[in-house]
C-alpha positions as CSV (number, residue, x, y, z in Angstrom):
1,X,63.9,79.5,97.1
2,X,67.2,77.7,96.5
3,X,68.2,80.3,94.0
4,X,67.4,83.1,96.5
5,X,69.5,81.4,99.1
6,X,72.4,81.0,96.7
7,X,72.1,84.7,95.8
8,X,72.1,85.6,99.5
9,X,75.2,83.5,100.2
10,X,77.0,85.1,97.2
11,X,76.0,88.6,98.4
12,X,77.3,87.8,102.0
13,X,80.6,86.4,100.6
14,X,81.0,89.5,98.4
15,X,80.5,91.8,101.3
16,X,82.8,89.9,103.5
17,X,85.5,89.5,100.8
18,X,85.5,93.2,99.9
19,X,84.8,94.6,103.4
20,X,81.3,96.0,102.7
21,X,82.4,98.3,99.9
22,X,79.7,96.8,97.6
23,X,77.0,96.5,100.3
24,X,73.9,98.8,100.2
25,X,75.2,100.7,103.3
26,X,78.4,101.7,101.5
27,X,77.5,101.7,97.8
28,X,77.0,105.5,97.7
29,X,80.5,106.1,99.1
30,X,81.9,103.4,96.7
31,X,80.4,105.2,93.7
32,X,82.1,108.4,94.7
33,X,85.3,106.5,95.2
34,X,85.2,104.9,91.7
35,X,84.4,108.2,90.1
36,X,87.5,109.7,91.7
37,X,89.6,106.9,90.4
38,X,88.3,107.3,86.9
39,X,89.0,111.1,87.1
40,X,92.6,110.4,88.2
41,X,92.9,107.7,85.5
42,X,91.8,110.2,82.8
43,X,94.6,112.6,83.9
44,X,97.1,109.9,82.8
45,X,96.0,110.4,79.2
46,X,95.6,114.2,79.1
47,X,98.8,116.0,78.0
48,X,98.1,119.3,79.8
49,X,100.6,121.4,81.8
50,X,100.2,121.0,85.6
51,X,97.6,118.2,85.2
52,X,99.7,116.2,87.7
53,X,99.3,118.9,90.3
54,X,95.5,118.9,89.8
55,X,95.5,115.1,90.2
56,X,97.6,115.4,93.3
57,X,95.3,118.0,94.8
58,X,92.1,115.9,94.1
59,X,93.7,112.7,95.4
60,X,94.9,114.3,98.6
61,X,91.5,116.0,99.2
62,X,89.4,112.9,98.7
63,X,91.8,110.7,100.7
64,X,91.7,113.2,103.7
65,X,87.9,113.3,103.3
66,X,87.6,109.5,103.6
67,X,90.0,109.5,106.6
68,X,87.7,112.0,108.4
69,X,84.7,109.8,107.7
70,X,86.7,106.8,109.0
71,X,87.3,108.6,112.3
72,X,83.6,109.6,112.5
73,X,82.7,106.0,111.9
74,X,84.4,105.0,115.2
75,X,81.6,106.6,117.1
76,X,78.7,104.2,117.5
77,X,76.2,107.0,117.8
78,X,76.9,108.1,114.2
79,X,76.7,104.6,112.7
80,X,73.0,104.7,112.0
81,X,73.4,108.0,110.1
82,X,76.6,107.1,108.2
83,X,75.7,103.5,107.3
84,X,72.0,103.4,106.8
85,X,71.1,101.4,103.6
86,X,69.3,104.2,101.7
87,X,71.0,107.3,100.6
88,X,69.7,109.8,103.2
89,X,70.4,113.4,104.0
90,X,72.8,112.5,106.8
91,X,75.1,110.7,104.4
92,X,75.1,113.7,102.1
93,X,75.7,116.2,104.9
94,X,78.6,114.2,106.5
95,X,80.3,113.5,103.1
96,X,80.0,117.1,101.8
97,X,81.1,118.5,105.2
98,X,84.2,116.2,105.3
99,X,85.0,117.0,101.6
100,X,84.6,120.7,102.3
101,X,86.9,120.6,105.3
102,X,89.4,118.6,103.4
103,X,89.2,120.9,100.4
104,X,89.9,124.0,102.5
105,X,92.8,122.4,104.4
106,X,94.5,121.1,101.2
107,X,93.8,124.3,99.3
108,X,95.6,126.3,102.0
109,X,98.4,123.8,102.0
110,X,98.8,124.1,98.2
111,X,98.6,127.9,98.3
112,X,101.0,128.6,101.2
113,X,102.9,125.3,101.7
114,X,105.1,125.0,98.7
115,X,108.7,124.1,99.5
116,X,110.1,127.5,98.5
117,X,107.6,129.1,100.9
118,X,108.6,127.1,104.0
119,X,111.7,127.2,106.2
120,X,111.8,123.4,106.1
121,X,111.5,122.6,102.4
122,X,111.0,118.9,102.9
123,X,107.5,119.4,104.3
124,X,106.4,121.4,101.2
125,X,103.5,119.7,99.4
126,X,105.3,119.8,96.1
127,X,108.1,117.6,97.6
128,X,106.5,115.4,100.3
129,X,103.2,114.4,98.7
130,X,104.5,113.1,95.3
131,X,107.4,111.3,97.1
132,X,105.0,109.8,99.7
133,X,102.5,108.5,97.0
134,X,105.3,106.9,95.0
135,X,106.8,105.3,98.1
136,X,103.3,103.9,99.0
137,X,102.9,102.5,95.5
138,X,106.2,100.7,95.3
139,X,106.2,99.8,99.0
140,X,102.8,98.1,98.8
141,X,103.9,96.2,95.7
142,X,107.2,95.1,97.2
143,X,105.5,93.9,100.4
144,X,103.0,91.6,98.6
145,X,105.2,88.5,98.9
146,X,105.2,88.9,102.7
147,X,101.4,89.1,102.7
148,X,101.2,86.0,100.5
149,X,103.6,83.9,102.6
150,X,100.9,82.8,105.1
151,X,98.5,81.4,102.5
152,X,101.4,79.7,100.7
153,X,102.6,78.2,104.0
154,X,99.1,77.0,104.9
155,X,98.5,75.4,101.5
156,X,101.9,73.7,101.6
157,X,101.3,72.3,105.0
158,X,97.9,71.0,104.1
159,X,99.4,69.3,101.1
160,X,102.1,67.8,103.3
161,X,99.7,66.6,106.0
162,X,97.5,65.0,103.4
163,X,100.2,62.7,102.0
164,X,102.8,62.3,104.6
165,X,102.3,59.8,107.4
166,X,103.0,60.8,111.0
167,X,105.8,58.2,111.4
168,X,109.1,59.8,110.5
169,X,110.8,56.5,109.5
170,X,108.0,55.5,107.1
171,X,109.4,54.3,103.8
172,X,106.4,55.6,102.0
173,X,107.3,59.1,103.2
174,X,110.7,58.8,101.6
175,X,109.3,57.6,98.3
176,X,106.6,60.3,98.1
177,X,108.8,63.2,99.2
178,X,111.5,62.2,96.7
179,X,109.0,61.8,93.9
180,X,107.4,65.2,94.6
181,X,110.9,66.8,94.9
182,X,111.7,65.6,91.3
183,X,108.4,67.0,90.1
184,X,109.0,70.3,91.8
185,X,112.5,70.5,90.2
186,X,111.1,69.7,86.7
187,X,108.1,72.1,86.9
188,X,110.1,75.4,86.4
189,X,111.9,73.9,83.4
190,X,108.7,72.8,81.8
191,X,106.9,76.1,82.4
192,X,109.9,78.0,81.0
193,X,110.1,75.8,77.9
194,X,106.3,76.3,77.4
195,X,106.7,80.1,77.8
196,X,109.5,80.2,75.2
197,X,107.6,78.3,72.5
198,X,104.3,79.9,73.3
199,X,105.6,83.5,73.1
200,X,108.4,83.3,70.6
201,X,106.3,84.7,67.7
202,X,105.1,87.4,70.0
203,X,108.6,88.8,70.5
204,X,110.1,87.8,67.1
205,X,108.8,90.7,65.0
206,X,111.2,93.1,66.7
207,X,114.9,92.0,66.7
208,X,115.7,93.9,69.9
209,X,112.8,92.4,71.8
210,X,113.7,88.9,70.6
211,X,117.3,89.3,71.8
212,X,116.1,90.4,75.2
213,X,113.5,87.6,75.2
214,X,116.3,85.0,74.6
215,X,118.5,86.6,77.2
216,X,115.6,86.5,79.7
217,X,115.2,82.8,79.1
218,X,118.9,82.1,79.7
219,X,118.7,84.2,82.9
220,X,115.7,82.2,84.0
221,X,117.4,78.9,83.6
222,X,120.3,80.2,85.7
223,X,117.7,81.2,88.3
224,X,116.2,77.8,88.1
225,X,119.6,76.2,88.8
226,X,120.1,78.5,91.8
227,X,116.7,77.9,93.4
228,X,116.8,74.2,92.6
229,X,120.1,74.0,94.5
230,X,118.4,75.6,97.5
231,X,115.5,73.1,97.3
232,X,117.8,70.1,97.1
233,X,119.9,71.4,100.0
234,X,116.7,71.8,102.2
235,X,115.6,68.3,101.2
236,X,118.9,66.8,102.3
237,X,118.7,68.8,105.5
238,X,115.2,67.3,106.2
239,X,116.5,63.9,105.4
240,X,119.3,64.4,107.9
241,X,116.7,65.4,110.4
242,X,114.6,62.3,109.5
243,X,111.7,64.5,108.6
244,X,110.8,63.6,105.0
245,X,108.2,66.1,103.9
246,X,106.3,67.6,101.0
247,X,106.1,71.0,102.5
248,X,109.4,72.3,101.1
249,X,108.6,71.1,97.5
250,X,105.1,72.5,97.7
251,X,106.4,75.9,99.0
252,X,108.9,76.0,96.2
253,X,106.1,75.3,93.6
254,X,104.0,78.2,94.8
255,X,106.9,80.6,95.1
256,X,108.1,79.7,91.6
257,X,104.7,80.6,90.2
258,X,105.2,84.1,91.6
259,X,108.8,84.3,90.3
260,X,107.7,83.2,86.8
261,X,104.8,85.6,86.7
262,X,106.8,88.6,87.8
263,X,109.7,87.7,85.5
264,X,107.5,87.3,82.5
265,X,105.7,90.5,83.3
266,X,109.1,92.2,83.4
267,X,110.1,91.0,80.0
268,X,106.7,91.8,78.6
269,X,106.8,95.3,80.0
270,X,110.3,95.7,78.5
271,X,108.9,94.8,75.0
272,X,105.9,97.2,75.4
273,X,108.2,100.0,76.6
274,X,110.7,99.5,73.7
275,X,108.2,98.9,70.8
276,X,105.0,100.8,71.7
277,X,104.5,104.0,69.7
278,X,101.7,106.4,70.5
279,X,98.5,105.4,72.4
280,X,96.0,103.3,70.6
281,X,92.4,102.5,71.8
282,X,93.2,98.9,72.7
283,X,96.2,99.8,74.9
284,X,94.2,102.5,76.7
285,X,91.4,100.0,77.4
286,X,93.9,97.4,78.8
287,X,95.6,100.1,80.9
288,X,92.2,101.2,82.3
289,X,91.2,97.6,83.0
290,X,94.5,96.7,84.7
291,X,94.6,99.8,86.9
292,X,91.0,99.3,88.1
293,X,91.7,95.6,88.7
294,X,94.8,96.5,90.7
295,X,92.7,99.0,92.8
296,X,90.2,96.3,93.6
297,X,93.0,93.9,94.7
298,X,94.5,96.6,96.9
299,X,91.1,97.0,98.6
300,X,90.9,93.3,99.2
301,X,94.5,92.7,100.2
302,X,94.9,95.6,102.6
303,X,91.6,95.1,104.3
304,X,92.5,91.6,105.4
305,X,95.6,93.0,107.0
306,X,94.3,95.9,109.0
307,X,91.0,94.5,110.0
308,X,92.2,93.4,113.4
309,X,93.4,96.9,114.4
310,X,91.1,98.3,117.1
311,X,90.6,101.6,115.3
312,X,88.6,99.8,112.7
313,X,85.2,98.2,112.7
314,X,83.2,96.5,110.0
315,X,81.7,99.8,108.8
316,X,84.5,102.4,108.9
317,X,87.2,100.1,107.5
318,X,85.9,100.8,104.0
319,X,86.8,104.5,104.3
320,X,90.4,103.7,105.1
321,X,90.5,101.3,102.1
322,X,89.1,104.1,99.9
323,X,91.8,106.5,101.1
324,X,94.7,104.1,100.8
325,X,93.7,102.9,97.3
326,X,93.4,106.5,96.0
327,X,96.9,107.2,97.4
328,X,98.2,104.0,95.8
329,X,96.5,104.8,92.5
330,X,97.8,108.3,92.5
331,X,101.4,107.1,93.0
332,X,101.3,105.7,89.5
333,X,99.6,108.7,88.1
334,X,102.3,111.0,89.6
335,X,105.0,109.0,87.8
336,X,103.1,109.3,84.5
337,X,102.1,112.9,84.6
338,X,104.6,114.5,87.0
339,X,103.6,116.6,90.0
340,X,105.1,119.1,92.3
341,X,108.9,119.0,92.3
342,X,108.6,116.1,89.8
343,X,107.1,118.2,87.1
344,X,108.7,117.2,83.8
345,X,109.7,113.8,85.2
346,X,107.4,111.8,83.0
347,X,107.3,108.1,82.2
348,X,104.7,105.7,81.0
349,X,102.9,102.7,82.5
350,X,105.1,100.2,80.8
351,X,108.3,101.6,82.2
352,X,106.7,101.7,85.7
353,X,105.7,98.1,85.3
354,X,109.2,97.2,84.1
355,X,110.8,98.6,87.3
356,X,108.0,97.4,89.5
357,X,108.2,93.8,88.3
358,X,112.0,93.7,88.4
359,X,112.0,94.8,92.0
360,X,109.3,92.3,93.0
361,X,111.2,89.5,91.2
362,X,114.4,90.3,93.1
363,X,112.5,90.5,96.4
364,X,110.7,87.2,95.7
365,X,113.9,85.3,95.0
366,X,115.7,86.7,98.1
367,X,112.5,86.0,100.2
368,X,112.5,82.3,99.0
369,X,116.2,81.8,99.7
370,X,116.0,82.9,103.3
371,X,112.4,82.2,104.3
372,X,112.3,78.7,102.9
373,X,114.9,77.6,105.5
374,X,113.3,79.6,108.3
375,X,109.8,78.2,107.8
376,X,111.2,74.6,107.8
377,X,113.0,75.3,111.0
378,X,109.9,76.8,112.5
379,X,107.9,73.7,111.7
380,X,110.6,71.3,113.0
381,X,111.3,69.8,109.6
382,X,115.1,70.6,109.6
383,X,117.6,71.1,112.4
384,X,117.1,74.5,114.1
385,X,120.4,76.4,114.3
386,X,119.3,79.5,116.3
387,X,116.9,79.8,119.2
388,X,115.2,82.7,120.8
389,X,115.7,83.2,124.6
390,X,112.0,82.3,125.2
391,X,112.5,79.1,123.2
392,X,115.6,78.2,125.3
393,X,113.6,78.7,128.5
394,X,110.9,76.5,127.1
395,X,113.3,73.7,126.2
396,X,115.2,73.7,129.5
397,X,111.9,73.8,131.4
398,X,110.6,70.8,129.5
399,X,113.8,69.0,130.1
400,X,113.5,69.6,133.8
401,X,110.0,68.2,133.8
402,X,111.2,65.2,131.8
403,X,114.0,64.5,134.3
404,X,111.5,64.7,137.2
405,X,108.9,62.5,135.5
406,X,111.5,59.8,134.7
407,X,112.8,59.9,138.3
408,X,116.2,61.1,137.3
409,X,116.1,63.9,139.8
410,X,114.1,64.7,143.0
411,X,111.5,67.3,142.4
412,X,112.2,68.9,145.8
413,X,115.9,69.4,144.9
414,X,115.2,71.6,141.8
415,X,112.3,74.0,142.0
416,X,111.1,76.8,139.7
417,X,113.2,79.2,141.8
418,X,116.4,77.3,141.1
419,X,115.5,77.3,137.4
420,X,114.8,81.1,137.3
421,X,118.0,81.8,139.2
422,X,119.9,79.7,136.7
423,X,118.4,81.7,133.8
424,X,119.2,84.9,135.6
425,X,122.9,84.0,136.0
426,X,123.0,83.1,132.3
427,X,121.3,86.4,131.4
428,X,118.4,84.6,129.7
429,X,115.2,86.6,130.0
430,X,111.7,85.4,129.0
431,X,110.0,87.6,126.5
432,X,106.3,87.7,126.1
433,X,105.6,87.3,122.4
434,X,102.1,87.6,121.0
435,X,101.9,86.1,117.6
436,X,99.1,87.5,115.5
437,X,97.7,85.4,112.7
438,X,98.1,87.0,109.3
C-alpha cells in the first residue's frame, strides 16, 4: 500500500512538473510530439540538398497544428473528447483534422509565399520563418537568467533569514556576514583552480586548445576580480546601512555557478569546434541526448511562466509547449542545415553552442552587476537611491500618519485632500502596479 502511495505521489509530481505531457490524457499527443522532434533531429545529420526546407515545413506544420488544438482546448465542451485517458476516435479525428488544415495552409504558403513572389519580401516564408526560429532559439536561451532570478532570490533570502538575527546591531550578524563574504570570495577561485587541474589533460593534446584554455583561465580570474569588487562594494553599502546580511553573498554564489558553467561550456565548445573531425557515433549520441534534454527543459521552464495566462488551462497548456519546443528545436536545426534564404549558411552544433554560451555568459555578468544592487535596494538591505512615484506617495503618507500618531500635528489640519493636492502640485501621480509572482 505504501509503495502504491509513493508511486501515486511520484506520478502526480511528474504530471505537475511537466504540465501533464506525460499523463494518460496527453501521452498520445506527446508521442507524436517526440516523433516529430526525432525526425527534425535526424535532418541535422543528413547531408541532402534542401533538407533544411523540409524540416522547416514539417516544424511549422506541426507547430500550427498544436496551436489549433490549443485553441480548441479552451472550449470546455471539447475537453472530454480531447483529453479522455484512452486513445479514442475523437482524439484521432481532431488531431488529423488540425494537422490536415495546417498542412494545407503551410503548403500554400510555401508554394506561393516565397520572398521573390511577394511585393513585401520580408513576409516570405524563406526569410521570416528561419529568422523567427533562430530568434526564438537565442532569445529563449538569453532570457534564462531572468527566469532563474526569482528562485535564486528566494534561496538567498531563505539562507539569510535562517542565520541572520532580526536585530540589525547584532554583533553575531556582523561576524556571520563577514565570514560568509570571505567564503563567497574564495569560492570562485577554488572552483577555477579545480577546473584547471581537472581538465588540463583534456585540453593539452591539442596546442591550440591548450593556449585558449590557459587564456580562458586568465580571463576568468579577471572576471573574478571584477565581480568580487562588486560584492565587496555591496557589502560595504549594507554595512553603511547597518543591514548586515548573507543575501548578497548567497546571491553571488548562485550567480557565479551559472557564470562558471556557461564559461566552461564556452571553452569546451571552442575545443570541440576546433578539433572535432567528422561525426563519430559517440558524438552523435551525445548530441541527440543533449538536444532531447534541452527540449524537456524548455517544456518545463516555459510552462511555469505562461501557466497564469488566462488563455491556458491545465489541459491545453501542453499543446502550446509542444508548439514552442518544436520552434525552439527547429531554430538550431535551421542553423545546422540551412533553410529558405539561409540555404548554404551551414554551421555545426559546437559552433552554435560556442556563440550561445558566450552570449549567455555576457548577459549573466551584466545581469549580476546591475540586478545585485537593485535586489538589495528592493529588500531594504542597502540605501535606496531612486524611488518610484508610488513609493514616494507611500512614504509621505506614512510620514503623515506618523506625525498624527505622535501628536506632532492635528489630524483636522491635514486631511487626505491636502495630501492629494500637494502631490498634484508636485506632479506626483499614484500608479497602480500589479506585481505578478514569477
